N, C-alpha and C positions, 0 to 999 in steps of 0.2 A: 504494500500500500504506500502511495506517495502522498503524504499529507502535509508536507512542508509548506510553511506560510510565506506569503509575500508581504505581510503586514510590516510596517516599519517598527523598529525597536531601537532603544537608546540605552546604553550603559553609562551611568554618571558616577564618577569617583568623587570622594569628599574633597580632594584637592582641586577639583574643577575640570579634570580631564574628562573628555567625552568621546565615546566610541559609538558609531552608528552601525546598524545592521538590520536584520529581519527577525521577526518573532520566531521562536523555536520552543515547542512545548506549549504550556498554558499561556494565555494572553492576559495581561494585567500589569500589576506593579508588584515588585518585591524589593525588600531592603535586606541587606546583610553585610557581612564582612567579606570583602573580596580577597580570595586566596587562590593560589595556582597549584596545579599538579602537573608533573612532567611525564606521567606514565603514557606509554605508547599503546597499552592495552589496559583492560580492567575498568573501563568507565562505569559499567554496571556495579561493580564492587565499590567503586568510589562513591557513587551516588547513594548507595544503600549503607554506607559506613556511618554509624552514629557520630563519629568524631567530626564529621562535616556538618552537623546540625546548625542551622541558621547561617550558613556561609554561602556565598556566591562563588561557585567553583569555576575557575578558568582552566580549561583543558589546553595546555600548551601544544600538544601534538595536534596537527591541523585537521586530520580526517577522523571524525568521530561518528559512531553509529553503524559502521559497515558490517558488524557481526550481529546486529540486533540485540535483543535481550531474551533471556529464558528464565525458567523457574528454578534452575539449579544453582545459579551463581550469586544470588544476592547475599550480602553480609548480614542482613536483618530482614524484618518483615515489610519494610517500606523504604522509600527514598527520604533522606533527611535534609538535603541541600535546600537553601532558600532560593537559589537561582543557579543557572547554568549558562556558561559562555563557551561557544565553540567557533572555530573558523569555518570549517566545511562540514556541514551535517550531511550524512549519507541519505540519499533519496529513498533507497530501499536496501534492506540488509541482504547479505549474500553469505550465509553460513548454514550448514546443515542443522545446527543446534538452535537457530533462531526461531522464536515463537511469535514475536511481534517486533515492531520498530521501537527504537528508543524514544522517538517523538511521541508515540502512543502512550508509553509509560510516563513520560514527563507530563502529558495532559492529564492522565489518570490521577497522578499524585499532586496535581496543581503546581508543578514546578515551572515558574516563569523563566524563560531562557531567551538568549539572543544568539544568532548565527551570523556569519559573514564578518566577524571581527578579526583584526590582526592580533591573534592571541599571543604570538611570540613577542610583539612589541609591548603588549599589555603585561605579559609576564616579566619582561625586563623592567618595566616601570614599577611593578609591585615588588620585584626583587630589590630594586634600589630604594624605593620609598617606604616599603613595608606594607603589610596588610592594612586595608583601610575600609571605612564605611563606604557603601556604594548602593546603587539602586538600578534595577532594570525596569524600564517603562515600555510597554507595548500596547497596541490597540489605541483606544482613545487617549490614554495617558502619554503616549508618544507624541501627541500633538501639543502638549504643554511646552512652554518656552524653556530654553536651556536654563535660565535663571531659576524658574520654578522648580524644575527637577533637581537642580544642584542644591537649592535651599532645603528641599525635602530630604535629600540624601544626607546632607551635611548635618542638619539639625536633629534628625531623628534619633531618639534614644529609647524608642518603644520596643526595639527588638533585642533579644538576648545577645550578649557579647558586644554590644555597642560601646560599652565603656570598660575601663579596666580599674578595678576588678569587675567582672560581669555582674549585672544587677539581678540576674535570675539563675536558678539552678538548672543545669542542662542534664544532670544525671538521671533524675526520675523519669522524664519523658523518653529518654533514649535507652533505658535499661529494659531488659526482658521482664515480663510480668510473671514468669515461672522459672524455676530452676532448670538448668540443663546440664546433663552429664555427658562429657565427651569421652568416648572410648576408642581405642585404636581399631582400625579396619580389620587388622589381623593380629592375633596374639603372637604370631611368629614373625612379625615385621622386624627387619634388621634394625639394630641400634645404629645411631649416627656415628661416624668416625670420631675418634677421640680428639681430633683437631677442631671439631665444631665447638663453638662456644655455647 
């Protein structure tokens, strides 16, 4: 299925830097702390990793979504990111394990994203300036003026992690509601070499 949007979208950083692109995933507005990941694979695991709760994830690797998503690879029961930034979103997945598109999952979990952004330039900026408050605006909110979007991103303190120390507790909502016991796949599995830490 090819459901990629042509709606305009804008990413605004608290230092005033603006990146324009097209909507990806859910349409609307999201605020969060912009962080980057340089992984070439594992986007599904990244989005479902609770350590990324309330953060806008920038994927440095340019082509994202080409293997789709499946029900075997998530790190938890849902996506935790506040938003998602990619350069080139795959129009359709091409992998025998794919069950649906990444775009479909982003919409299902209400993750507002943006595609068509120079994520390598953005990563360099975040690496030099540090993680910062940011907002993604798409749909009707993308029509706001740059000044309105910037003020909203910069002044917002309503989202967890916006200040240091964080004003909200992230552990309870991102923790499992029931105990889980991990057991080895095979009791005769080989031990790691003694050189492993």
